C-alpha positions in Angstrom: 26.5 30.1 -17.6 28.3 26.7 -17.8 26.7 25.5 -14.6 23.2 26.3 -15.8 23.7 24.4 -19.0 25.2 21.5 -17.2 22.4 21.5 -14.7 19.8 21.6 -17.5 21.5 18.7 -19.3 21.7 16.6 -16.1 18.0 17.3 -15.4 17.1 16.3 -18.9 19.0 13.1 -18.7 17.5 12.3 -15.3 14.0 12.8 -16.7 14.7 10.5 -19.6 16.1 7.9 -17.3 13.0 8.2 -15.0 10.7 7.9 -18.1 12.4 4.7 -19.3 12.4 3.3 -15.7 8.7 3.9 -15.5 8.1 2.1 -18.8 10.3 -0.8 -17.6 8.3 -1.1 -14.3 5.1 -1.1 -16.3 6.4 -3.9 -18.5 7.4 -6.0 -15.6 3.9 -5.6 -14.1 2.3 -6.6 -17.3 4.6 -9.6 -17.6 3.7 -10.6 -14.1 0.0 -10.5 -15.0 0.5 -12.5 -18.2 2.7 -15.0 -16.3 -0.1 -15.5 -13.8 -2.6 -16.1 -16.6 -0.3 -18.6 -18.2 0.2 -20.5 -15.0 -3.6 -20.7 -14.5 -4.1 -21.8 -18.1 -1.4 -24.5 -17.7 -3.1 -25.8 -14.5 -6.4 -25.9 -16.4 -4.9 -27.8 -19.3 -3.2 -30.3 -17.0 -6.6 -30.9 -15.3 -8.3 -31.3 -18.6 -5.6 -33.7 -19.8 -6.0 -35.9 -16.7 -9.8 -35.8 -17.2 -9.6 -36.8 -20.9 -7.1 -39.6 -20.0 -9.4 -41.1 -17.4 -12.4 -40.8 -19.8 -10.4 -42.6 -22.5 -9.4 -45.3 -20.1 -12.9 -45.9 -18.9 -14.3 -46.0 -22.5 -11.6 -48.4 -23.6 -13.1 -51.8 -23.2 -10.8 -54.8 -22.9 -11.1 -56.7 -26.1 -10.6 -60.4 -26.1 -9.3 -61.6 -29.4 -10.1 -65.1 -30.3 -7.5 -67.1 -32.1 -8.6 -68.1 -35.6 -9.7 -71.6 -36.1 -7.3 -73.7 -38.1 
């Protein structure tokens, strides 16, 4: 009798551990996917920043200031 109850409790605990382990693995997979998306977004933002910087530098014309006549 005692062994049957102990076996049942152990089986229940193992199934709970397996369930939470499955959830943990799913979370890690989702985090990996989100990290990949963030890396891609970061690369795009860097490229856009470089593009905007070059456009601003091209559009910036060198202004020559004349000294005021005294």
